[in-house]
mmCIF file as Biopython writes it, N, C-alpha, C and O atoms, coordinates in Angstrom:
data_model
#
loop_
_atom_site.group_PDB
_atom_site.id
_atom_site.type_symbol
_atom_site.label_atom_id
_atom_site.label_alt_id
_atom_site.label_comp_id
_atom_site.label_asym_id
_atom_site.label_entity_id
_atom_site.label_seq_id
_atom_site.pdbx_PDB_ins_code
_atom_site.Cartn_x
_atom_site.Cartn_y
_atom_site.Cartn_z
_atom_site.occupancy
_atom_site.B_iso_or_equiv
_atom_site.auth_seq_id
_atom_site.auth_asym_id
_atom_site.pdbx_PDB_model_num
ATOM 1   N N  . MET A ? 1  ? -6.609 -17.115 -1.722  1.0 0.0 1  A 1 
ATOM 2   C CA . MET A ? 1  ? -5.493 -16.031 -2.004  1.0 0.0 1  A 1 
ATOM 3   C C  . MET A ? 1  ? -6.433 -14.705 -1.519  1.0 0.0 1  A 1 
ATOM 4   O O  . MET A ? 1  ? -7.567 -14.492 -1.950  1.0 0.0 1  A 1 
ATOM 5   N N  . SER A ? 2  ? -5.787 -13.936 -0.623  1.0 0.0 2  A 1 
ATOM 6   C CA . SER A ? 2  ? -6.355 -12.691 -0.309  1.0 0.0 2  A 1 
ATOM 7   C C  . SER A ? 2  ? -5.797 -11.471 -0.985  1.0 0.0 2  A 1 
ATOM 8   O O  . SER A ? 2  ? -4.594 -11.217 -1.036  1.0 0.0 2  A 1 
ATOM 9   N N  . ASP A ? 3  ? -6.728 -10.751 -1.488  1.0 0.0 3  A 1 
ATOM 10  C CA . ASP A ? 3  ? -6.219 -9.304  -1.998  1.0 0.0 3  A 1 
ATOM 11  C C  . ASP A ? 3  ? -6.261 -8.137  -1.231  1.0 0.0 3  A 1 
ATOM 12  O O  . ASP A ? 3  ? -6.106 -6.996  -1.668  1.0 0.0 3  A 1 
ATOM 13  N N  . GLU A ? 4  ? -6.507 -8.508  0.100   1.0 0.0 4  A 1 
ATOM 14  C CA . GLU A ? 4  ? -6.524 -7.334  1.327   1.0 0.0 4  A 1 
ATOM 15  C C  . GLU A ? 4  ? -5.234 -7.465  1.945   1.0 0.0 4  A 1 
ATOM 16  O O  . GLU A ? 4  ? -4.789 -8.570  2.253   1.0 0.0 4  A 1 
ATOM 17  N N  . PHE A ? 5  ? -4.617 -6.404  2.140   1.0 0.0 5  A 1 
ATOM 18  C CA . PHE A ? 5  ? -3.372 -6.311  2.961   1.0 0.0 5  A 1 
ATOM 19  C C  . PHE A ? 5  ? -3.470 -5.304  4.088   1.0 0.0 5  A 1 
ATOM 20  O O  . PHE A ? 5  ? -4.140 -4.280  3.956   1.0 0.0 5  A 1 
ATOM 21  N N  . VAL A ? 6  ? -2.878 -5.559  5.074   1.0 0.0 6  A 1 
ATOM 22  C CA . VAL A ? 6  ? -2.900 -4.392  6.234   1.0 0.0 6  A 1 
ATOM 23  C C  . VAL A ? 6  ? -1.541 -3.790  6.238   1.0 0.0 6  A 1 
ATOM 24  O O  . VAL A ? 6  ? -0.527 -4.449  6.468   1.0 0.0 6  A 1 
ATOM 25  N N  . VAL A ? 7  ? -1.550 -2.453  5.963   1.0 0.0 7  A 1 
ATOM 26  C CA . VAL A ? 7  ? -0.437 -1.760  5.934   1.0 0.0 7  A 1 
ATOM 27  C C  . VAL A ? 7  ? -0.400 -0.650  7.050   1.0 0.0 7  A 1 
ATOM 28  O O  . VAL A ? 7  ? -1.424 -0.169  7.536   1.0 0.0 7  A 1 
ATOM 29  N N  . ILE A ? 8  ? 0.914  -0.279  7.419   1.0 0.0 8  A 1 
ATOM 30  C CA . ILE A ? 8  ? 1.099  0.665   8.441   1.0 0.0 8  A 1 
ATOM 31  C C  . ILE A ? 8  ? 1.297  2.081   7.745   1.0 0.0 8  A 1 
ATOM 32  O O  . ILE A ? 8  ? 2.201  2.190   6.918   1.0 0.0 8  A 1 
ATOM 33  N N  . CYS A ? 9  ? 0.564  3.064   8.019   1.0 0.0 9  A 1 
ATOM 34  C CA . CYS A ? 9  ? 0.788  4.539   7.239   1.0 0.0 9  A 1 
ATOM 35  C C  . CYS A ? 9  ? 2.069  5.102   7.884   1.0 0.0 9  A 1 
ATOM 36  O O  . CYS A ? 9  ? 2.233  5.248   9.096   1.0 0.0 9  A 1 
ATOM 37  N N  . PRO A ? 10 ? 3.046  5.431   6.814   1.0 0.0 10 A 1 
ATOM 38  C CA . PRO A ? 10 ? 4.181  6.082   7.181   1.0 0.0 10 A 1 
ATOM 39  C C  . PRO A ? 10 ? 4.180  7.497   7.812   1.0 0.0 10 A 1 
ATOM 40  O O  . PRO A ? 10 ? 5.214  8.008   8.242   1.0 0.0 10 A 1 
ATOM 41  N N  . TYR A ? 11 ? 2.922  8.131   7.848   1.0 0.0 11 A 1 
ATOM 42  C CA . TYR A ? 11 ? 2.754  9.376   8.354   1.0 0.0 11 A 1 
ATOM 43  C C  . TYR A ? 11 ? 2.027  9.286   9.795   1.0 0.0 11 A 1 
ATOM 44  O O  . TYR A ? 11 ? 2.549  9.868   10.746  1.0 0.0 11 A 1 
ATOM 45  N N  . CYS A ? 12 ? 0.754  8.517   9.973   1.0 0.0 12 A 1 
ATOM 46  C CA . CYS A ? 12 ? 0.041  8.613   11.057  1.0 0.0 12 A 1 
ATOM 47  C C  . CYS A ? 12 ? 0.361  7.400   11.963  1.0 0.0 12 A 1 
ATOM 48  O O  . CYS A ? 12 ? 0.132  7.395   13.172  1.0 0.0 12 A 1 
ATOM 49  N N  . GLY A ? 13 ? 0.913  6.366   11.272  1.0 0.0 13 A 1 
ATOM 50  C CA . GLY A ? 13 ? 1.184  5.067   12.201  1.0 0.0 13 A 1 
ATOM 51  C C  . GLY A ? 13 ? -0.029 4.148   12.256  1.0 0.0 13 A 1 
ATOM 52  O O  . GLY A ? 13 ? 0.088  3.078   12.853  1.0 0.0 13 A 1 
ATOM 53  N N  . GLU A ? 14 ? -1.095 4.451   11.728  1.0 0.0 14 A 1 
ATOM 54  C CA . GLU A ? 14 ? -2.256 3.741   11.959  1.0 0.0 14 A 1 
ATOM 55  C C  . GLU A ? 14 ? -2.164 2.365   10.935  1.0 0.0 14 A 1 
ATOM 56  O O  . GLU A ? 14 ? -1.542 2.388   9.874   1.0 0.0 14 A 1 
ATOM 57  N N  . ALA A ? 15 ? -2.812 1.305   11.391  1.0 0.0 15 A 1 
ATOM 58  C CA . ALA A ? 15 ? -2.810 0.169   10.514  1.0 0.0 15 A 1 
ATOM 59  C C  . ALA A ? 15 ? -4.166 0.388   9.681   1.0 0.0 15 A 1 
ATOM 60  O O  . ALA A ? 15 ? -5.235 0.810   10.123  1.0 0.0 15 A 1 
ATOM 61  N N  . VAL A ? 16 ? -3.856 -0.011  8.341   1.0 0.0 16 A 1 
ATOM 62  C CA . VAL A ? 16 ? -5.070 0.345   7.494   1.0 0.0 16 A 1 
ATOM 63  C C  . VAL A ? 16 ? -5.053 -0.871  6.550   1.0 0.0 16 A 1 
ATOM 64  O O  . VAL A ? 16 ? -3.987 -1.301  6.109   1.0 0.0 16 A 1 
ATOM 65  N N  . GLU A ? 17 ? -6.268 -1.436  6.236   1.0 0.0 17 A 1 
ATOM 66  C CA . GLU A ? 17 ? -6.492 -2.650  5.364   1.0 0.0 17 A 1 
ATOM 67  C C  . GLU A ? 17 ? -6.607 -1.901  3.995   1.0 0.0 17 A 1 
ATOM 68  O O  . GLU A ? 17 ? -7.177 -0.815  3.891   1.0 0.0 17 A 1 
ATOM 69  N N  . ILE A ? 18 ? -6.128 -2.443  3.142   1.0 0.0 18 A 1 
ATOM 70  C CA . ILE A ? 18 ? -6.104 -1.936  1.699   1.0 0.0 18 A 1 
ATOM 71  C C  . ILE A ? 18 ? -6.533 -3.084  0.615   1.0 0.0 18 A 1 
ATOM 72  O O  . ILE A ? 18 ? -6.038 -4.192  0.824   1.0 0.0 18 A 1 
ATOM 73  N N  . TYR A ? 19 ? -7.251 -2.973  -0.330  1.0 0.0 19 A 1 
ATOM 74  C CA . TYR A ? 19 ? -7.471 -4.007  -1.268  1.0 0.0 19 A 1 
ATOM 75  C C  . TYR A ? 19 ? -6.624 -3.656  -2.526  1.0 0.0 19 A 1 
ATOM 76  O O  . TYR A ? 19 ? -6.575 -2.482  -2.893  1.0 0.0 19 A 1 
ATOM 77  N N  . VAL A ? 20 ? -5.939 -4.656  -3.217  1.0 0.0 20 A 1 
ATOM 78  C CA . VAL A ? 20 ? -5.097 -4.526  -4.219  1.0 0.0 20 A 1 
ATOM 79  C C  . VAL A ? 20 ? -5.706 -5.562  -5.121  1.0 0.0 20 A 1 
ATOM 80  O O  . VAL A ? 20 ? -5.767 -6.751  -4.808  1.0 0.0 20 A 1 
ATOM 81  N N  . GLU A ? 21 ? -6.232 -4.983  -6.448  1.0 0.0 21 A 1 
ATOM 82  C CA . GLU A ? 21 ? -6.513 -6.011  -7.569  1.0 0.0 21 A 1 
ATOM 83  C C  . GLU A ? 21 ? -5.653 -7.030  -7.844  1.0 0.0 21 A 1 
ATOM 84  O O  . GLU A ? 21 ? -4.449 -6.779  -7.905  1.0 0.0 21 A 1 
ATOM 85  N N  . PRO A ? 22 ? -6.110 -8.277  -8.043  1.0 0.0 22 A 1 
ATOM 86  C CA . PRO A ? 22 ? -5.204 -9.189  -8.331  1.0 0.0 22 A 1 
ATOM 87  C C  . PRO A ? 22 ? -4.041 -9.146  -9.538  1.0 0.0 22 A 1 
ATOM 88  O O  . PRO A ? 22 ? -2.958 -9.731  -9.546  1.0 0.0 22 A 1 
ATOM 89  N N  . ASP A ? 23 ? -4.555 -8.358  -10.443 1.0 0.0 23 A 1 
ATOM 90  C CA . ASP A ? 23 ? -3.535 -8.182  -11.587 1.0 0.0 23 A 1 
ATOM 91  C C  . ASP A ? 23 ? -2.660 -6.890  -11.461 1.0 0.0 23 A 1 
ATOM 92  O O  . ASP A ? 23 ? -1.901 -6.574  -12.377 1.0 0.0 23 A 1 
ATOM 93  N N  . VAL A ? 24 ? -2.759 -6.231  -10.445 1.0 0.0 24 A 1 
ATOM 94  C CA . VAL A ? 24 ? -1.821 -5.135  -10.176 1.0 0.0 24 A 1 
ATOM 95  C C  . VAL A ? 24 ? -0.447 -5.428  -9.878  1.0 0.0 24 A 1 
ATOM 96  O O  . VAL A ? 24 ? -0.160 -6.258  -9.016  1.0 0.0 24 A 1 
ATOM 97  N N  . LYS A ? 25 ? 0.529  -4.727  -10.614 1.0 0.0 25 A 1 
ATOM 98  C CA . LYS A ? 25 ? 2.071  -4.947  -10.389 1.0 0.0 25 A 1 
ATOM 99  C C  . LYS A ? 25 ? 2.651  -3.742  -10.237 1.0 0.0 25 A 1 
ATOM 100 O O  . LYS A ? 25 ? 1.963  -2.794  -10.616 1.0 0.0 25 A 1 
ATOM 101 N N  . GLY A ? 26 ? 3.928  -3.445  -9.705  1.0 0.0 26 A 1 
ATOM 102 C CA . GLY A ? 26 ? 4.532  -2.324  -9.704  1.0 0.0 26 A 1 
ATOM 103 C C  . GLY A ? 26 ? 4.111  -1.433  -8.478  1.0 0.0 26 A 1 
ATOM 104 O O  . GLY A ? 26 ? 3.989  -1.891  -7.342  1.0 0.0 26 A 1 
ATOM 105 N N  . SER A ? 27 ? 3.903  -0.126  -8.813  1.0 0.0 27 A 1 
ATOM 106 C CA . SER A ? 27 ? 3.555  0.895   -7.868  1.0 0.0 27 A 1 
ATOM 107 C C  . SER A ? 27 ? 2.473  1.798   -8.296  1.0 0.0 27 A 1 
ATOM 108 O O  . SER A ? 27 ? 2.327  2.071   -9.488  1.0 0.0 27 A 1 
ATOM 109 N N  . PHE A ? 28 ? 1.683  2.290   -7.347  1.0 0.0 28 A 1 
ATOM 110 C CA . PHE A ? 28 ? 0.702  3.506   -7.538  1.0 0.0 28 A 1 
ATOM 111 C C  . PHE A ? 28 ? 0.572  4.272   -6.155  1.0 0.0 28 A 1 
ATOM 112 O O  . PHE A ? 28 ? 0.950  3.838   -5.068  1.0 0.0 28 A 1 
ATOM 113 N N  . VAL A ? 29 ? -0.009 5.445   -6.391  1.0 0.0 29 A 1 
ATOM 114 C CA . VAL A ? 29 ? -0.174 6.310   -5.358  1.0 0.0 29 A 1 
ATOM 115 C C  . VAL A ? 29 ? -1.762 6.194   -4.804  1.0 0.0 29 A 1 
ATOM 116 O O  . VAL A ? 29 ? -2.762 6.202   -5.522  1.0 0.0 29 A 1 
ATOM 117 N N  . GLN A ? 30 ? -1.728 6.087   -3.367  1.0 0.0 30 A 1 
ATOM 118 C CA . GLN A ? 30 ? -2.943 6.018   -2.893  1.0 0.0 30 A 1 
ATOM 119 C C  . GLN A ? 30 ? -2.941 6.849   -1.554  1.0 0.0 30 A 1 
ATOM 120 O O  . GLN A ? 30 ? -1.916 6.972   -0.883  1.0 0.0 30 A 1 
ATOM 121 N N  . ASP A ? 31 ? -4.129 7.400   -1.210  1.0 0.0 31 A 1 
ATOM 122 C CA . ASP A ? 31 ? -4.054 8.393   0.165   1.0 0.0 31 A 1 
ATOM 123 C C  . ASP A ? 31 ? -4.541 7.311   1.315   1.0 0.0 31 A 1 
ATOM 124 O O  . ASP A ? 31 ? -5.281 6.341   1.156   1.0 0.0 31 A 1 
ATOM 125 N N  . CYS A ? 32 ? -3.963 7.729   2.402   1.0 0.0 32 A 1 
ATOM 126 C CA . CYS A ? 32 ? -4.410 7.164   3.767   1.0 0.0 32 A 1 
ATOM 127 C C  . CYS A ? 32 ? -5.744 7.487   3.997   1.0 0.0 32 A 1 
ATOM 128 O O  . CYS A ? 32 ? -6.216 8.622   3.933   1.0 0.0 32 A 1 
ATOM 129 N N  . GLU A ? 33 ? -6.518 6.153   4.346   1.0 0.0 33 A 1 
ATOM 130 C CA . GLU A ? 33 ? -7.809 6.523   4.743   1.0 0.0 33 A 1 
ATOM 131 C C  . GLU A ? 33 ? -8.228 7.276   6.134   1.0 0.0 33 A 1 
ATOM 132 O O  . GLU A ? 33 ? -9.351 7.658   6.465   1.0 0.0 33 A 1 
ATOM 133 N N  . VAL A ? 34 ? -6.933 7.381   6.886   1.0 0.0 34 A 1 
ATOM 134 C CA . VAL A ? 34 ? -7.245 7.882   8.284   1.0 0.0 34 A 1 
ATOM 135 C C  . VAL A ? 34 ? -6.614 9.507   8.168   1.0 0.0 34 A 1 
ATOM 136 O O  . VAL A ? 34 ? -7.250 10.425  8.686   1.0 0.0 34 A 1 
ATOM 137 N N  . CYS A ? 35 ? -5.439 9.743   7.512   1.0 0.0 35 A 1 
ATOM 138 C CA . CYS A ? 35 ? -4.861 10.961  7.610   1.0 0.0 35 A 1 
ATOM 139 C C  . CYS A ? 35 ? -4.809 11.779  6.374   1.0 0.0 35 A 1 
ATOM 140 O O  . CYS A ? 35 ? -4.436 12.952  6.328   1.0 0.0 35 A 1 
ATOM 141 N N  . CYS A ? 36 ? -5.275 10.949  5.228   1.0 0.0 36 A 1 
ATOM 142 C CA . CYS A ? 36 ? -5.375 11.453  3.826   1.0 0.0 36 A 1 
ATOM 143 C C  . CYS A ? 36 ? -3.966 11.896  3.197   1.0 0.0 36 A 1 
ATOM 144 O O  . CYS A ? 36 ? -3.953 12.613  2.196   1.0 0.0 36 A 1 
ATOM 145 N N  . SER A ? 37 ? -2.731 11.433  3.829   1.0 0.0 37 A 1 
ATOM 146 C CA . SER A ? 37 ? -1.546 11.580  3.190   1.0 0.0 37 A 1 
ATOM 147 C C  . SER A ? 37 ? -1.200 10.700  2.013   1.0 0.0 37 A 1 
ATOM 148 O O  . SER A ? 37 ? -1.735 9.592   2.004   1.0 0.0 37 A 1 
ATOM 149 N N  . PRO A ? 38 ? -0.436 10.997  1.074   1.0 0.0 38 A 1 
ATOM 150 C CA . PRO A ? 38 ? -0.313 10.112  -0.189  1.0 0.0 38 A 1 
ATOM 151 C C  . PRO A ? 38 ? 0.881  9.115   0.283   1.0 0.0 38 A 1 
ATOM 152 O O  . PRO A ? 38 ? 1.897  9.438   0.898   1.0 0.0 38 A 1 
ATOM 153 N N  . TRP A ? 39 ? 0.504  7.839   -0.154  1.0 0.0 39 A 1 
ATOM 154 C CA . TRP A ? 39 ? 1.478  6.740   -0.028  1.0 0.0 39 A 1 
ATOM 155 C C  . TRP A ? 39 ? 1.768  6.427   -1.303  1.0 0.0 39 A 1 
ATOM 156 O O  . TRP A ? 39 ? 0.985  6.753   -2.195  1.0 0.0 39 A 1 
ATOM 157 N N  . ARG A ? 40 ? 2.933  5.751   -1.576  1.0 0.0 40 A 1 
ATOM 158 C CA . ARG A ? 40 ? 3.650  5.087   -2.707  1.0 0.0 40 A 1 
ATOM 159 C C  . ARG A ? 40 ? 3.294  3.523   -2.337  1.0 0.0 40 A 1 
ATOM 160 O O  . ARG A ? 40 ? 3.903  2.959   -1.428  1.0 0.0 40 A 1 
ATOM 161 N N  . VAL A ? 41 ? 2.523  3.021   -2.909  1.0 0.0 41 A 1 
ATOM 162 C CA . VAL A ? 41 ? 2.244  1.514   -2.721  1.0 0.0 41 A 1 
ATOM 163 C C  . VAL A ? 41 ? 2.852  0.716   -3.778  1.0 0.0 41 A 1 
ATOM 164 O O  . VAL A ? 41 ? 2.640  0.887   -4.978  1.0 0.0 41 A 1 
ATOM 165 N N  . ARG A ? 42 ? 3.788  -0.359  -3.157  1.0 0.0 42 A 1 
ATOM 166 C CA . ARG A ? 42 ? 4.593  -0.925  -4.197  1.0 0.0 42 A 1 
ATOM 167 C C  . ARG A ? 42 ? 4.011  -2.496  -3.870  1.0 0.0 42 A 1 
ATOM 168 O O  . ARG A ? 42 ? 3.888  -2.980  -2.745  1.0 0.0 42 A 1 
ATOM 169 N N  . VAL A ? 43 ? 3.694  -3.143  -5.138  1.0 0.0 43 A 1 
ATOM 170 C CA . VAL A ? 43 ? 3.246  -4.444  -5.130  1.0 0.0 43 A 1 
ATOM 171 C C  . VAL A ? 43 ? 4.246  -5.356  -5.707  1.0 0.0 43 A 1 
ATOM 172 O O  . VAL A ? 43 ? 4.695  -5.103  -6.825  1.0 0.0 43 A 1 
ATOM 173 N N  . SER A ? 44 ? 4.653  -6.435  -5.027  1.0 0.0 44 A 1 
ATOM 174 C CA . SER A ? 44 ? 5.662  -7.237  -5.646  1.0 0.0 44 A 1 
ATOM 175 C C  . SER A ? 44 ? 5.134  -8.858  -5.489  1.0 0.0 44 A 1 
ATOM 176 O O  . SER A ? 44 ? 4.223  -9.147  -4.713  1.0 0.0 44 A 1 
ATOM 177 N N  . GLY A ? 45 ? 5.722  -9.713  -6.201  1.0 0.0 45 A 1 
ATOM 178 C CA . GLY A ? 45 ? 5.467  -10.980 -6.287  1.0 0.0 45 A 1 
ATOM 179 C C  . GLY A ? 45 ? 4.206  -11.377 -7.056  1.0 0.0 45 A 1 
ATOM 180 O O  . GLY A ? 45 ? 3.720  -10.526 -7.799  1.0 0.0 45 A 1 
ATOM 181 N N  . ARG A ? 46 ? 3.638  -12.545 -6.962  1.0 0.0 46 A 1 
ATOM 182 C CA . ARG A ? 46 ? 2.337  -12.868 -7.496  1.0 0.0 46 A 1 
ATOM 183 C C  . ARG A ? 46 ? 1.832  -14.020 -6.814  1.0 0.0 46 A 1 
ATOM 184 O O  . ARG A ? 46 ? 2.533  -14.712 -6.076  1.0 0.0 46 A 1 
ATOM 185 N N  . GLY A ? 47 ? 0.575  -14.241 -7.064  1.0 0.0 47 A 1 
ATOM 186 C CA . GLY A ? 47 ? -0.198 -15.432 -6.622  1.0 0.0 47 A 1 
ATOM 187 C C  . GLY A ? 47 ? -0.059 -15.163 -5.016  1.0 0.0 47 A 1 
ATOM 188 O O  . GLY A ? 47 ? -0.088 -14.018 -4.565  1.0 0.0 47 A 1 
ATOM 189 N N  . GLU A ? 48 ? 0.078  -16.192 -4.286  1.0 0.0 48 A 1 
ATOM 190 C CA . GLU A ? 48 ? 0.133  -16.446 -2.865  1.0 0.0 48 A 1 
ATOM 191 C C  . GLU A ? 48 ? 1.464  -15.627 -2.273  1.0 0.0 48 A 1 
ATOM 192 O O  . GLU A ? 48 ? 1.499  -15.304 -1.086  1.0 0.0 48 A 1 
ATOM 193 N N  . ASP A ? 49 ? 2.354  -15.373 -3.022  1.0 0.0 49 A 1 
ATOM 194 C CA . ASP A ? 49 ? 3.634  -14.755 -2.775  1.0 0.0 49 A 1 
ATOM 195 C C  . ASP A ? 49 ? 3.649  -13.306 -2.841  1.0 0.0 49 A 1 
ATOM 196 O O  . ASP A ? 49 ? 4.687  -12.660 -2.698  1.0 0.0 49 A 1 
ATOM 197 N N  . ARG A ? 50 ? 2.484  -12.775 -3.060  1.0 0.0 50 A 1 
ATOM 198 C CA . ARG A ? 50 ? 2.343  -11.328 -3.489  1.0 0.0 50 A 1 
ATOM 199 C C  . ARG A ? 50 ? 2.632  -10.421 -1.953  1.0 0.0 50 A 1 
ATOM 200 O O  . ARG A ? 50 ? 2.259  -10.825 -0.852  1.0 0.0 50 A 1 
ATOM 201 N N  . SER A ? 51 ? 3.201  -9.435  -2.144  1.0 0.0 51 A 1 
ATOM 202 C CA . SER A ? 51 ? 3.363  -8.517  -0.776  1.0 0.0 51 A 1 
ATOM 203 C C  . SER A ? 51 ? 3.348  -7.066  -1.341  1.0 0.0 51 A 1 
ATOM 204 O O  . SER A ? 51 ? 3.765  -6.631  -2.415  1.0 0.0 51 A 1 
ATOM 205 N N  . VAL A ? 52 ? 2.710  -6.419  -0.238  1.0 0.0 52 A 1 
ATOM 206 C CA . VAL A ? 52 ? 2.447  -4.829  -0.437  1.0 0.0 52 A 1 
ATOM 207 C C  . VAL A ? 52 ? 3.320  -4.143  0.478   1.0 0.0 52 A 1 
ATOM 208 O O  . VAL A ? 52 ? 3.485  -4.602  1.608   1.0 0.0 52 A 1 
ATOM 209 N N  . ASP A ? 53 ? 3.962  -2.966  0.060   1.0 0.0 53 A 1 
ATOM 210 C CA . ASP A ? 53 ? 4.679  -2.135  1.060   1.0 0.0 53 A 1 
ATOM 211 C C  . ASP A ? 53 ? 4.264  -0.772  0.708   1.0 0.0 53 A 1 
ATOM 212 O O  . ASP A ? 53 ? 3.928  -0.498  -0.444  1.0 0.0 53 A 1 
ATOM 213 N N  . VAL A ? 54 ? 4.276  0.139   1.705   1.0 0.0 54 A 1 
ATOM 214 C CA . VAL A ? 54 ? 3.948  1.397   1.549   1.0 0.0 54 A 1 
ATOM 215 C C  . VAL A ? 54 ? 5.021  2.388   2.112   1.0 0.0 54 A 1 
ATOM 216 O O  . VAL A ? 54 ? 5.758  2.102   3.056   1.0 0.0 54 A 1 
ATOM 217 N N  . GLY A ? 55 ? 5.036  3.480   1.501   1.0 0.0 55 A 1 
ATOM 218 C CA . GLY A ? 55 ? 6.107  4.494   1.878   1.0 0.0 55 A 1 
ATOM 219 C C  . GLY A ? 55 ? 5.427  5.931   1.399   1.0 0.0 55 A 1 
ATOM 220 O O  . GLY A ? 55 ? 4.411  6.051   0.714   1.0 0.0 55 A 1 
ATOM 221 N N  . ARG A ? 56 ? 6.169  6.872   1.883   1.0 0.0 56 A 1 
ATOM 222 C CA . ARG A ? 56 ? 5.709  8.273   1.626   1.0 0.0 56 A 1 
ATOM 223 C C  . ARG A ? 56 ? 5.721  8.619   0.060   1.0 0.0 56 A 1 
ATOM 224 O O  . ARG A ? 56 ? 6.510  8.104   -0.731  1.0 0.0 56 A 1 
ATOM 225 N N  . ALA A ? 57 ? 4.826  9.481   -0.251  1.0 0.0 57 A 1 
ATOM 226 C CA . ALA A ? 57 ? 4.826  9.866   -1.815  1.0 0.0 57 A 1 
ATOM 227 C C  . ALA A ? 57 ? 4.696  11.117  -1.799  1.0 0.0 57 A 1 
ATOM 228 O O  . ALA A ? 57 ? 3.918  11.588  -2.629  1.0 0.0 57 A 1 
ATOM 229 N N  . ASP A ? 58 ? 5.358  11.989  -0.925  1.0 0.0 58 A 1 
ATOM 230 C CA . ASP A ? 58 ? 5.274  13.427  -0.877  1.0 0.0 58 A 1 
ATOM 231 C C  . ASP A ? 58 ? 6.576  14.043  -1.245  1.0 0.0 58 A 1 
ATOM 232 O O  . ASP A ? 58 ? 6.757  15.244  -1.045  1.0 0.0 58 A 1 
ATOM 233 N N  . GLY A ? 59 ? 7.529  13.258  -1.794  1.0 0.0 59 A 1 
ATOM 234 C CA . GLY A ? 59 ? 8.699  13.582  -2.261  1.0 0.0 59 A 1 
ATOM 235 C C  . GLY A ? 59 ? 9.902  13.650  -1.061  1.0 0.0 59 A 1 
ATOM 236 O O  . GLY A ? 59 ? 11.022 14.099  -1.305  1.0 0.0 59 A 1 
ATOM 237 N N  . SER A ? 60 ? 9.573  13.233  0.019   1.0 0.0 60 A 1 
ATOM 238 C CA . SER A ? 60 ? 10.496 13.337  1.124   1.0 0.0 60 A 1 
ATOM 239 C C  . SER A ? 60 ? 11.304 11.831  1.233   1.0 0.0 60 A 1 
ATOM 240 O O  . SER A ? 60 ? 12.226 11.688  2.035   1.0 0.0 60 A 1 
ATOM 241 N N  . GLU A ? 61 ? 10.895 10.835  0.421   1.0 0.0 61 A 1 
ATOM 242 C CA . GLU A ? 61 ? 11.359 9.511   0.751   1.0 0.0 61 A 1 
ATOM 243 C C  . GLU A ? 61 ? 12.646 9.374   -0.076  1.0 0.0 61 A 1 
ATOM 244 O O  . GLU A ? 61 ? 13.306 8.336   -0.023  1.0 0.0 61 A 1 
#
C-alpha cells in the first residue's frame, strides 16, 4: 500500500507527489510545493481503496 499520491495543483497545473499518513481521514490544508498556493486535500476511503483529491483552499471554490 502506498501512502504517496500524485495530485495536480488547481492553481499552477503541476503534478506534485504528496505523502499522506496512513491514519489521516477527512481534509486538511497544504501548500503546493511549486507555487505555494493553498490546497484543500480530501482523503477518502481506507487501505488499498484510499484516494486523495485536491482543490483550491483560498475561498474561491
